N, C-alpha and C positions, 0 to 999 in steps of 0.2 A: 457406350461407356458413359456412366452417370457422372456428371460434374459435381464436385463438392459444393455444399451450400455456401452462398455468399453471405456470411455473417460477420460479426464484429471481429472475431479472432482471425478469420481468413483475411479480412481487410488489414488487420494489424500486422500480420505476417508480411503481407505485400508491402505495406508502408515502410516497415523497418528494412526489408530487403532492398527496396528501391532506393531508400536513403543511403544504404551502403554502396549500391552501384553508382550513385551520383558522385561518389568520391573519385572515381576513375577520371572523368573529365576535369574535375577541379584539382586533383592532386597529381595525377600522372602526366598531364599534358605539358607541364612546365619542364619535365625531363630530369628532375633531381631524384626521383624514386621510381622503382619498377611498377608495372601495372598490378601485380599480385600484392605488392606492399601497399599500394594505394587502396586497393579493395579491402585488404586486411585492416588498414587504419579506419576506413569508412565503416566497415562492419563493427569494429570495436567501438567506434563512436556512437553509432545508431543503436547498438545493443547495450550501451553503458558498461561494456566489459572492461575497458581501460588498458588492455594489453597493447603495447606499442612495439612495432618492429623498426620504427624510425624515431630518433630523438626529435622532439618538437622544436628544439632550438635550431635544428638544421633546416627547418621548413621556412618558406617565405611567409611574410605577414599575411598575405591573402589566403594562404593555405591554413594558417593558424585560425584566421577568421572563419573560414569554412567549417573547420572542426568545432569552433565555438558555437556557431549558430546551428549546425547540425545536431549538436548535443542539446541545445535549448528546445529544438522542435521535435525531439524524439523522447524526451524525458517523461517519466511516468506522470508527473503533475500536469505537463502540457497536454498530453494525450487525453487525460480526464477532463481538462478544460474544454477541449474540442467536443467531447461527448455532451457536456452541458450546453455548449453552443448549438449543436445539432438538435438536441431535444427542444431547446427554446425556439429554434427555427421552425420545427414542425408544429409546435404550439401556435406560433404566429400564423403559420400557413393555414391551419384549420381553426383559427380563432372564431370565425363566424359560426361554426358548428358547436362551439363549446358554451357560448352564451356570455352575457355581460359579467359573470362572476369573475372572469379572469382580469377584468380591467380595473376593478375597484378593490382596494384593501378594506377589509372589514374592521370596524372599530372594536377595540377590546375593552373589557370591563363589564361589570354586572348589567348595566343598562343595555349595552349592545347585545349581550348574550340573551337577555329577555326578549329584545326586539327580534332576534333571530328566530326564537322559538315561535313567536306570534306570527312572524312572516310566513312560516311554512305550516301554519295551522297546528302547531304542537301545543300541548297542554303545559301549563306551568308546573304541573305536578312532577315533572321530571326535574330532579334537583341534583346538585353535586353529590348527593348521597347515593346515586345510582350505582349498581354493582353489575358485574359481568358474571353470568352463570352459563353452564352448558345447557344446550337445548336438545332434547331427544325426541324422536318420533315414536310412533307406536311400536316399532320394532326394537326400540331401545338403542338404536344406532345414534351415535353422536353426530349431529348435523352442523353444529356451529355454535358459537357463543352468542348471547343476546344480552340486552340491557334490562336489568330489573327495574320495574317501576317503583315509585316511592311507596305505593300501597303494599307491594310485595315485600319491600324491605321492612315496613312496619309489621306486617303479619309474621315475619320470621324474627321477631325481636328477641333479645336476651339469649337464654340457653337454646331456644328453638332455632334461632338464627345460626348460632354456632354449629348446632347439630346438622342443620340443613347444608351448611357450607362443607362440613366434613363429608357428608354424603356425596357431594359433587366431586370430591377429590378422587374417588375411585375411578370413575370413567375418565376424569381428566388425566390421571396418572397413566391410564391404559391407552390414552389417545396419543399416537405417535405424531400426529400432525398439528397438535396445539401446544400443550403446556411444556412437554419435555424440550422441544426445540426452542420455545420461547425462553425457558430457563437457561438453556445452554447458550443462547444468543446473548443474554444479559450478562453472563459471566462464565468464562471457560474454566474458572477455578472450581466448578462443580464436578470435575472429572472424578469418577470413582464413587460418587454418592448417588443414592437413590433419591428421587424427587419427594422429599419429605413434605408433610402438610405445611410447615412454615415456609418452605421454599415456594410451593404453589400459591400459598396465601400472599406472598410478596408479589408474585406474578399477577394475581387478581388485583392487588392494589395498584400495580403499575398500569394495568389496563384501565382501571377506573379513572386514574389521573389522565390518561390519554383521551378518554371520552369527555372528560370535563374540559379539556383544552379545545375541543371542537363542539361546542354546544349547538351550533347551527345545523348539525346533522339531525335527522329525524329520530324519533324514539326507537324505531325498529332497527336502526343501524347499530352495528357492533364491530369491535376490533378483535381480531384473532392474532395468531402468530405472525411474526414478520410484517407487522403493520398491514395485514390483510383486512379489508373491510367487507362486511357481510350485510345482506338485506338492504342495499342502498337503493333509494329511489332515484329517478332521473334528476331531480333537483339536488340530491345529495352528491351525485356524480359531478354535476356542474360545480357545486361548492368545493368539493375536494380537489377537482382539477384546477380550480382557481387558486386555492392556497398553494398547491404544488407548483403552479406556474410562477407565482410571486416568490416562492421559496427558491426556485431555480434562478430567477433573476437576481435575487440578493446573493445567493451562493456564488454565482458567476463573478460578481464584483469582488467578493471576498477572496476567492481562490486566485483570481488574476492579480489582485493587490498583494496577496501572500507570495505568490510565485516569483514575481519580479521584485517585490520588496525584500525578500530574503537574499536574493542575489545582490541587490544594491547595498543592503546593510552589511553583508559579508565583505563586500569590496571596500566599503568605508572603513571597517575595522582593520583590514589589512593595510590599506593606504596609510591610515593614521599610525599604524605600528611601524611600517617600513621607513616612513619619513623621520621617525624619531628613534629608531633602533640603532644598535651598534653599526658602525660603518662597514663591518665585515660582511654583513648581509647584502648591502647595496653593491659592494665590490664583487660578491659572488654572482650577482645578477649581471653586472657589467662584464664579467668574464665570459658569459655566454650571450652577450649583446642583447639583453632583455631589459626593456624599460620597466621601471619600478611600478608605475601606475598600471600598465598593461599586465604585469605579473600579478598584481593584487586582484584585478578584475577576473583574469583567467583562473587564478587559483580559487577564488571564491566560487566561480561557476563550476569548476570541476569537483568541488566539494559538495555543493548543493545538488548537482545532478548526479553525484556519486559515480563519476567517470574515472578519475584517478590520473588523467594526463597532467603532466607538469611541464613548465617551460625550462626547468633545470633537469639535466639528465640523471641526476642522483635522486630524483623524486624529492622527498622532504627530509632526507637524511641530514643535510647541512643545517636544517632548522630544528633539529631534535633538541637542542639546548635552549630553545625558546618556549617556555611553558605557555605563554600567551598564544602563540601560533598553533601549538598542539591542541589546546583546549578550544580555541576559537574554531578551528577547522573541524574538530570533532562535533561541536554544536551544529555547525552548518551541515555536516554529514547527516546527523539525526533529523534536523529540520527538513531536509530535502527528501528523505526517503523513509527510513524505518519508523521515525516518530512523527511523520507528516500527519497521520490521522489524529494523533494525540494533540499536536499543536493546533490543528484545524478545529477540533472540538473545543479546545480550551478557548480559542478566540470567539467561537459562537457562544459559548457559555458566558464569557466575560461580557460580550455585547448584550446578551439577554439580561444581565444584572444591572448594567449601567444605563441601558435604554429605558426611557420612561414607559410606564405600563400602557399608556394610551397611544404609544408610537405606532406608526403604520408598519414598522419592521418587526415589532414584537411578535406578532402572530407567525410570520415566516420563520423567525428564529426558533420559536417553540416547536414548530413543525419539523424543522431540520434536526433539532435535538431529540425529539420524540420519535420521529420516523426517518432516521438518517439513511437507511438502506433503500428507501424509495427514491432518493434524490442523487446520491453520490456513491460511487463504488468504494471510495476510501474514507468514508465517514461511518463510524461504527457506533453501536449503542454504548452507553456509559460503562457498563460492566466489562464489555469486551475491550474498550479503550484502556481502562485501568489495567486489565490483564496484559495487554500489549505493552504498555509502559513498564510494568513490572518485569516482564520477560526480557525486554531489550536492556534495561538497566542491569538486571541480574546477569545476563550473558556478557555484557561489557565488563562488569566487575570481575566475573570469573576469568575472562580472558586476560584482563590486566594482572590479576593476581598470579595466574599461571606463568605469564611472561616474566614477572618480577622474581618469582621464586626459582624457576628453572634456570634462569640466566643471571642469578645473583652475582656470580663471579666472572661472568662473561665480559671480555674487554669491550664489547659493544655497549655495555652498561656502566662499567666501573669508572669511566672518565666523567660521568654525569653526576650532578648532585642528586639528592633524594627527590626533590621537587621535579627536577628535569627528568629523572627516571620514570616517575609516576606519570607525568604528563605525556612523555613519549610512548610509554607502554599503553596508556589509555587511548591515545590516538591510534596506535597500531592495532589494538583490539577492535576499535570502531571501524577502522579501514578494512579489517579482515572480513567484514561482512558485506561491504559494498564498495567503498571508495577505491580501494586498491592502491592508494599511495602508501609509501613505506617510510617509516622513521628509523628503520634499522636495515642493514644489509642482511636479508633473510637467510642467505646461505651460511652466514656466520652464527646463526642462532642454534641452540641445542636441538637435537632431533625431537624431543618432546614438545618444544615450542613450535617447531615446524609442523608437527602433526596436529597440534591444537589449532593452528591457523588453517590447516587443510579442512578440519572439521567445521570450523567457523565459516569458511567460505561455502561449504556445501549447504549448511543450514541457513544461509543468509536470507533466503526467500521464505523460510518456514513461518516466522512470526506474523508477517503480513498475510501470507497465504492462508494460514490456519485461522487468523482473525476473520478474514473474509468468509471462509467456509463455515466457521463456527457461528457466524451471524447469519445463518440460513442461506448460504450461497446457492443451495440447490432449489430454493424457492424461485421459480421462473418469473413470478410476478414482482420480485424485489426491484430489479432494474430493467427487466426486459431481456436480459441475456441468458439467465441461468435456468436450465431445464431441470425438472424434478428427476432424481435418480431413485427408482423404486427399490433398489437393492439396499438402501440405507435403513438401518434400524436405529432410531434416535432414542429408544427407551432407556439406554444406559449411556451416560456421558462419556465414560472411558472408551467403551466400544465404538461410539460414534466418531470420536476424534481419531481413534486408532485406525478405523477404516479410511479416514481421510489421509492419514500418514502412510498407510499401506498403498493407497492409490498413488500418492505422491512419489513414493519409492518406486512403484511400478512404472511411473512416468519417467523417472530420472535414470535409474540404474542401468537399464539395458542400453540406453543411448550413450551414457558415459563409457561403459565397457566396450561398446562398438567403436567409439572414437579412440579409445586406448588401443584396441586391436589394430585399427587402421594406422595409427602412428607407430605402433610396434613394427609393422611391416614396412612402412615408408622410411622409417629412421633406423632400420635394423642394423645397417653397417656402422652407424655412429654409436648405437647402444652396445655393439659387440667390440668396439675399439677400446682397448685398455688405456690408450693415450688420451682419451677424452672422459675423465671421471665425472665431469659436470653433466654429461649426458647419461644420467641414471634413469631407471624406470620410475623411481619416486619423483624425480624432478619433472618428468613428463606427466605423471599422474597429477602432480601439484598444478602444472600448467593447464591441464584439461579441466580440472575442477574449478580453477580460477576463471577460465573462459566460460564454462557452463554456468557457474554461479554468478556471473556478471560482476566479478570483483576486480581482477587485474593485477593481483600480486604474482610475483614470479621469482623463481630461484636464481634467475639470471644465468649468465655465461661469462667465462673469463674474457677479459679485455674488451667487453662491450657493456654499455649501460642500459641497453634496451632489454626486452623480454627474451626468454629462451626460445620463443617461437621464431625469432630472427634467424636462427640456425636451421629451422625446418626446411624441408624441400617444398616445392610449389604445391604438391599434393597435400603435404602435411599442413600447410597454411590454409588450404581450402577446407580441410577437415576441421581446423580450429574455427574458421568462420562459421561452419555449420554448427559447431558446438555452441558458439555465441548466439546464433540466431535461435536455436531451440531453447537455450537457457533463458533467453530474454522473456519467454512466454511461460516459464515454469510456474510462476505465481498466479497465472490466470486460471479461471475456472475450466473444468474439463469439457463441459457441455454448454454451448451458448445457443440460445434460441434465436434471437434477433439482436442486432447491434443496438437498435433503438426501438422501444415500444412505448407509445404514448400512454400516459397515465390514464386517460379516459378509456382507452381500449382495455387496460388492465382492470379498471373498475367495472366495466361492463361484464368481463369474465367473472369477476368476484361475485357479482350479484346474480349471475345466471344460475 
């Protein structure tokens, strides 16, 4: 029997599963909850699902602390930090083989650029006016892009130059492996359009700028799709490995500061608010024996990590009339998950603007901005980042509008002022895609609003997942994980992304319906009991999608403040844990080559 390959996704499954199992000794041994409930809470924590079968205010402080740190160590941002650390470890381990280029940051500026060319025996004839063209062999097959020399650029001056460039557009448009994917990676708003000459011209311009940023590469080197480098010499590979190593070192500092800084800033904002807010909020915390400072830190963490656990059993319903809390937690929700790539790229871009041009970190910053997918799984090209930002804001605006319109006269809303309604609806719309905290009692909302939340929960992973895949996720050289799928045709943007979505649906739907079937069998007696109207098929469907989507919203059950899953049988709770575990990995790529592949190894393959 052949064992499955030990790759990143297998290790990630094992890591999340083991972190869920660790909850049994930490939570169960005290004796205040059952073993299956302890495992359920641990699985919900490690998968960021946020469904709770026990109210957190009923747990001891050490149990709350375990859930707090288990969430920190399994969150998406922390896992990606570990990946950067591992890659840097392997860089250092093989440092002697890579050469001195890793140890010294190159000066930036015209002088250093000229020195770099002379150092590697290059002619000064190569100027910033170099261009990238397709190179063909005798058979007419496109073999890869190359850099035009200054003499070639001069020869094709004026109309002849424009005509020559138009002639290259034909094979470039027909090449699945170069321009179409690069155009798609730069902006997913090209869906439904053919690669027009202007679009490909912009891609050529982008490539020229990329080559200008790395003048120390030889004249034969060129950049293709997805930051793939061609025709590299041994010295080029050493230079490129050096800049990638320095970029990873800088990136590690930034993402660590960002990850823990967002938690701290979020907590400070809530501490300042609770200490000066109306006394009714402090009294509400006192009612459940929760310290105000601890509440602020835990609530900040559950928002940033998109978990949804709260120290008050009514989630955030009691705080729905505080616009500050609603908007602040919404911002933390975005910063910790769905808009994490946007915030990260904005930080890098800002640093590149305020840092002096001759600074030692300017070169790594430019490399991270120009070739983000070589260094970090959650750092995208500029166009894809803008598209992600627009999609997230659009979805949140749409969800807020639907909630406000469909429940305009709902008692859940009518007692609030207009500002409070908008803030609470905005928070609920944001929470429906990840955090899972509730600003309203969901069972009291209109059926249309409940269905909207159901859809929002299912598509929660789509923006990030599609951004990763549209930025050439199937290029296995991008990060070392992703294998090329030969069945994909990237000639048409709409067809390309539709195939991604079809594969995502194929990954999701059969598992969701299998879970529904299992729960329909295990909870059949309750579903058939007319005295339990809260045990409806829609409520179970809502619960399953919430678990699989990693959200944590629930329709609830009468007389309890925890999730509907509390009333499931032991087998039903195990099924829910399986849904959470599988759903935690739905945003990851389908095929992973290796968890970590050193950049130098990738560069050797590129030049082969």
